[in-house]
C-alpha positions as CSV (number, residue, x, y, z in Angstrom):
1,X,-10.5,-77.9,-94.3
2,X,-12.1,-74.7,-93.4
3,X,-13.2,-74.0,-89.8
4,X,-17.0,-74.1,-89.7
5,X,-17.0,-71.8,-86.7
6,X,-14.5,-69.1,-87.4
7,X,-13.5,-67.0,-84.3
8,X,-15.0,-63.6,-84.4
9,X,-12.8,-60.7,-83.6
10,X,-13.3,-59.5,-80.0
11,X,-15.7,-56.7,-79.8
12,X,-14.6,-53.7,-77.6
13,X,-17.2,-52.0,-75.4
14,X,-18.9,-49.0,-76.8
15,X,-17.3,-46.6,-74.3
16,X,-13.9,-47.8,-75.5
17,X,-14.8,-47.3,-79.1
18,X,-16.2,-43.8,-78.6
19,X,-13.6,-41.4,-77.1
20,X,-16.3,-39.2,-75.8
21,X,-17.9,-42.0,-73.8
22,X,-14.5,-42.8,-72.4
23,X,-14.0,-39.2,-71.2
24,X,-17.3,-39.0,-69.5
25,X,-16.8,-42.4,-67.8
26,X,-13.4,-41.3,-66.4
27,X,-15.0,-38.0,-65.2
28,X,-17.7,-39.8,-63.3
29,X,-15.1,-42.0,-61.6
30,X,-13.1,-39.0,-60.6
31,X,-16.2,-37.3,-59.2
32,X,-17.0,-40.3,-57.1
33,X,-13.5,-40.4,-55.7
34,X,-13.6,-36.7,-55.0
35,X,-16.9,-37.0,-53.2
36,X,-15.6,-39.8,-51.0
37,X,-12.5,-37.9,-50.1
38,X,-14.5,-34.7,-49.3
39,X,-16.9,-36.6,-47.0
40,X,-14.0,-38.4,-45.2
41,X,-12.2,-35.1,-44.7
42,X,-15.3,-33.4,-43.4
43,X,-15.9,-36.2,-40.9
44,X,-12.3,-35.9,-39.7
45,X,-12.6,-32.2,-39.1
46,X,-15.9,-32.6,-37.1
47,X,-14.3,-35.3,-34.9
48,X,-11.3,-33.0,-34.3
49,X,-13.5,-30.1,-33.2
50,X,-15.7,-32.3,-31.0
51,X,-12.8,-34.0,-29.3
52,X,-12.0,-32.5,-25.8
53,X,-8.6,-30.9,-25.6
54,X,-5.8,-33.0,-24.2
55,X,-4.4,-32.0,-20.8
56,X,-1.0,-30.5,-20.8
57,X,1.5,-31.7,-18.2
58,X,1.3,-28.3,-16.5
59,X,-2.4,-28.3,-16.3
60,X,-2.7,-31.8,-14.8
61,X,-3.4,-31.6,-11.1
62,X,-0.9,-33.6,-9.1
63,X,-2.4,-35.9,-6.5
64,X,-2.5,-34.1,-3.2
65,X,-0.8,-35.7,-0.2
66,X,-2.9,-35.6,2.9
67,X,-0.9,-36.4,6.0
68,X,-2.8,-38.3,8.6
69,X,-2.1,-39.1,12.2
70,X,-1.3,-42.7,11.3
71,X,1.9,-41.7,9.4
72,X,5.0,-43.4,10.7
73,X,7.3,-41.3,12.8
74,X,10.0,-39.6,10.8
75,X,7.8,-38.8,7.8
76,X,7.9,-35.2,6.6
77,X,4.5,-33.4,6.8
78,X,4.6,-30.2,4.8
79,X,3.3,-27.2,6.8
80,X,0.0,-25.6,5.7
81,X,0.5,-22.2,3.9
82,X,0.2,-19.1,6.1
83,X,-2.8,-17.4,4.4
84,X,-2.6,-14.5,6.7
85,X,1.0,-13.9,5.9
86,X,0.2,-14.1,2.2
87,X,-2.6,-11.6,2.6
88,X,-0.3,-9.2,4.5
89,X,2.3,-9.5,1.8
90,X,-0.2,-8.7,-1.0
91,X,-1.6,-5.8,1.0
92,X,1.9,-4.3,1.7
93,X,2.6,-4.5,-2.1
94,X,-0.3,-2.1,-2.7
95,X,0.8,1.4,-1.8
96,X,-1.6,3.4,0.5
97,X,-2.3,7.0,-0.1
98,X,-0.9,9.0,2.8
99,X,-4.2,10.9,3.1
100,X,-6.1,7.7,3.6
101,X,-3.8,6.8,6.6
102,X,-4.2,10.2,8.3
103,X,-6.1,10.2,11.6
104,X,-7.7,12.6,13.9
105,X,-6.3,12.5,17.5
106,X,-9.0,14.0,19.7
107,X,-7.8,16.6,22.2
108,X,-9.5,19.0,24.6
109,X,-8.8,22.8,24.8
110,X,-8.6,24.6,28.1
111,X,-12.1,25.9,27.5
112,X,-13.4,22.3,27.3
113,X,-14.0,22.2,23.6
114,X,-12.8,19.2,21.6
115,X,-10.5,19.5,18.6
116,X,-8.8,17.3,16.1
117,X,-5.1,17.2,16.0
118,X,-3.4,14.9,13.5
119,X,-1.4,11.7,13.2
120,X,-0.6,9.1,10.6
121,X,-0.9,5.3,10.7
122,X,2.3,3.5,9.7
123,X,3.4,-0.1,9.3
124,X,3.1,-1.7,12.8
125,X,6.2,-3.9,12.2
126,X,8.3,-0.8,12.3
127,X,7.4,-0.6,16.0
128,X,7.8,-4.3,16.6
129,X,4.1,-5.1,16.6
130,X,2.3,-7.8,14.6
131,X,-0.1,-6.3,12.1
132,X,-2.7,-8.9,13.2
133,X,-2.7,-7.5,16.7
134,X,-3.5,-3.9,15.8
135,X,-2.3,-0.6,14.2
136,X,0.1,2.1,15.3
137,X,0.0,5.9,14.8
138,X,2.8,8.5,14.9
139,X,2.0,12.0,16.1
140,X,3.7,14.8,18.1
141,X,4.3,14.5,21.8
142,X,2.7,17.8,22.4
143,X,-0.5,16.5,20.8
144,X,-1.0,13.8,23.4
145,X,0.5,15.9,26.3
146,X,-2.9,16.8,27.7
147,X,-5.0,14.0,26.3
148,X,-4.2,11.4,28.9
149,X,-2.8,8.0,28.1
150,X,-5.7,6.8,25.9
151,X,-6.5,9.5,23.3
152,X,-9.4,8.6,20.9
153,X,-8.4,8.0,17.3
154,X,-10.6,8.5,14.2
155,X,-9.5,7.5,10.7
156,X,-9.9,10.5,8.3
157,X,-11.9,12.4,10.9
158,X,-15.0,10.3,10.1
159,X,-16.7,7.1,11.2
160,X,-15.7,4.9,14.1
161,X,-13.7,6.1,17.0
162,X,-10.9,3.8,18.3
163,X,-9.3,3.7,21.7
164,X,-5.6,4.1,21.6
165,X,-2.7,3.8,24.1
166,X,0.4,5.9,24.2
167,X,3.2,3.3,24.1
168,X,6.2,5.5,23.5
169,X,7.1,9.1,24.0
170,X,10.0,11.4,23.4
171,X,9.5,14.9,24.5
172,X,13.0,15.8,23.2
173,X,12.1,14.7,19.7
174,X,8.4,15.8,20.1
175,X,7.2,12.4,18.9
176,X,4.7,9.9,20.3
177,X,3.6,6.4,19.3
178,X,0.0,5.3,19.8
179,X,-1.2,1.6,19.7
180,X,-4.8,0.8,18.6
181,X,-5.5,-2.8,19.4
182,X,-7.5,-5.0,17.0
183,X,-7.7,-2.1,14.5
184,X,-6.8,-2.6,10.8
185,X,-6.0,0.9,9.7
186,X,-4.4,1.5,6.3
187,X,-0.7,2.2,6.8
188,X,1.3,4.9,5.0
189,X,4.8,4.2,3.9
190,X,7.7,6.1,5.5
191,X,10.5,7.3,3.2
192,X,14.0,6.3,4.1
193,X,15.3,9.9,3.9
194,X,13.8,13.3,3.4
195,X,14.2,14.9,0.0
196,X,16.3,17.8,-1.1
197,X,15.1,21.4,-1.0
198,X,12.6,22.9,-3.5
199,X,10.7,19.7,-3.7
200,X,6.9,19.9,-3.9
201,X,5.3,18.5,-0.8
202,X,1.8,18.1,0.8
203,X,0.8,18.8,4.4
204,X,-2.1,16.6,5.5
205,X,-4.2,17.1,8.6
206,X,-7.0,18.9,10.3
207,X,-6.1,22.6,10.4
208,X,-8.2,24.7,12.8
209,X,-10.5,21.7,13.5
210,X,-11.6,21.5,9.9
211,X,-12.2,18.3,7.9
212,X,-9.2,16.5,6.5
213,X,-7.3,19.0,4.4
214,X,-4.4,18.6,2.0
215,X,-2.2,21.7,1.3
216,X,0.4,21.8,-1.4
217,X,3.7,23.4,-0.4
218,X,7.4,23.5,-1.1
219,X,10.2,22.1,1.0
220,X,12.7,25.0,1.6
221,X,15.4,22.8,3.1
222,X,16.7,21.9,6.6
223,X,17.3,24.5,9.3
224,X,18.6,24.3,12.9
225,X,16.0,26.6,14.5
226,X,13.7,23.8,15.6
227,X,11.1,23.1,18.3
228,X,12.8,19.8,19.1
229,X,15.9,17.9,18.0
230,X,17.5,19.7,15.1
231,X,17.6,19.7,12.1
232,X,14.0,20.2,11.0
233,X,12.4,20.7,7.6
234,X,11.4,24.2,6.7
235,X,8.2,24.8,4.7
236,X,6.8,27.6,2.7
237,X,4.7,30.0,4.8
238,X,1.0,29.3,5.0
239,X,1.4,25.5,4.9
240,X,0.5,24.4,8.5
241,X,-1.4,25.9,11.4
242,X,-3.2,24.7,14.6
243,X,-4.5,21.1,14.1
244,X,-1.8,20.2,11.5
245,X,0.5,19.2,14.4
246,X,1.4,15.5,14.2
247,X,0.1,15.0,10.7
248,X,2.1,13.7,7.8
249,X,4.2,15.7,5.4
250,X,4.1,13.8,2.1
251,X,6.2,13.8,-1.1
252,X,5.9,11.3,-4.0
253,X,3.4,9.2,-2.0
254,X,5.7,8.7,1.0
255,X,5.8,10.3,4.5
256,X,8.9,12.5,4.6
257,X,8.2,14.2,7.9
258,X,5.7,14.9,10.8
259,X,4.3,18.5,10.8
260,X,5.1,20.3,14.0
261,X,4.8,24.1,14.2
262,X,6.7,27.3,13.5
263,X,9.9,29.0,14.5
264,X,11.5,31.3,12.0
265,X,9.8,29.1,9.4
266,X,7.0,26.6,9.5
267,X,8.6,23.3,10.3
268,X,8.3,19.5,10.3
269,X,10.2,16.7,11.9
270,X,12.3,14.9,9.2
271,X,11.6,11.2,8.6
272,X,15.1,10.2,9.6
273,X,14.2,11.3,13.2
274,X,11.0,9.2,13.0
275,X,13.0,6.1,12.1
276,X,15.4,6.8,14.9
277,X,12.4,7.3,17.3
278,X,11.0,4.0,16.3
279,X,14.3,2.2,16.9
280,X,15.4,0.5,20.1
281,X,18.0,3.3,20.6
282,X,15.3,5.7,21.8
283,X,13.5,4.7,25.0
284,X,10.1,5.8,26.3
285,X,10.4,8.9,28.4
286,X,7.9,10.7,30.6
287,X,10.3,13.6,31.5
288,X,8.8,16.8,30.4
289,X,11.3,19.5,29.4
290,X,10.7,23.2,30.5
291,X,9.3,24.2,27.1
292,X,6.2,22.0,27.7
293,X,5.2,24.0,30.8
294,X,1.4,24.3,30.9
295,X,-0.1,27.7,30.1
296,X,2.3,28.8,27.5
297,X,3.9,27.6,24.3
298,X,7.3,25.9,24.6
299,X,10.5,27.8,24.9
300,X,13.3,27.2,22.4
301,X,15.4,24.0,22.7
302,X,19.1,24.1,21.6
303,X,19.4,25.7,18.2
304,X,17.0,28.7,19.1
305,X,16.9,31.7,16.7
306,X,19.3,34.6,17.7
307,X,17.8,36.8,20.4
308,X,15.4,34.2,21.7
309,X,15.9,32.8,25.3
310,X,15.1,29.4,26.6
311,X,11.8,29.2,28.3
312,X,10.4,32.2,26.5
313,X,7.3,31.8,24.2
314,X,7.6,32.5,20.5
315,X,6.2,35.8,19.2
316,X,2.9,35.6,17.3
317,X,1.7,34.2,15.0
318,X,2.2,31.1,17.1
319,X,1.3,27.8,15.3
320,X,3.3,25.1,17.0
321,X,1.3,23.8,20.0
322,X,-2.3,24.2,21.3
323,X,-2.6,27.5,23.2
């Protein structure tokens, strides 16, 4: 018997019958998937940009421990940092131009007129003085010989005047140390040793009562014909004159000597003698040798040029000490 309701063959959708329709349907599906992925990726990027950066272990601040008076005995309380010491250390690391540390030491001539001799501010610790308490200046002994015990000091020959006190003298070395309490003067750096001959140098000071002057010169070497303890540094002629006494002789940014005067050459006291003067081996002395007699320049100490006699003044031109 035949089936009155024969099963019809299953009809496929139109898009499965037509290959073109199948292609377009697949493309639409891929487009939707791509749009979804693009939106999700964009959202992830925006969230990453807007999120605050994570703290690294080094940038995280550790909790500060604040000791209190209620701490049990035996607990360690770390000392507070010495800010002044840190500031001094950072200041000392910055080299000071020697000219910026040169000072005018006010003196008085026999006619009553005031003049500027020279000096240089150095590190107070070299003299055993705390920098927080004041500044120190090195100059010649003959500069302060007639100024009294408290010569006025002026940095760079301009601005404020400071009262100083002569705290150490050595007539034999022709050096003096001045203390300026409560002053914060820039300090030049002393070289350890003086350089060899033929090195370019600069003499800094107040020649002939002029403003602060820097003169380029050449170091000729060391000689024994000195105004004080030999040896001394010989300079090219025309480097120093009245007013340069006590000022710094500089090379490569360091003080290599203290300008002094003239014998057979223009001379300066070498920095090795300055270090020796600042040491405890040299005591303060108020004994005035014969070469410092008032009314005439000093005579020659040991090491005088041939033909010169002790106690006799130098022939002109005389540049060593105030007349």
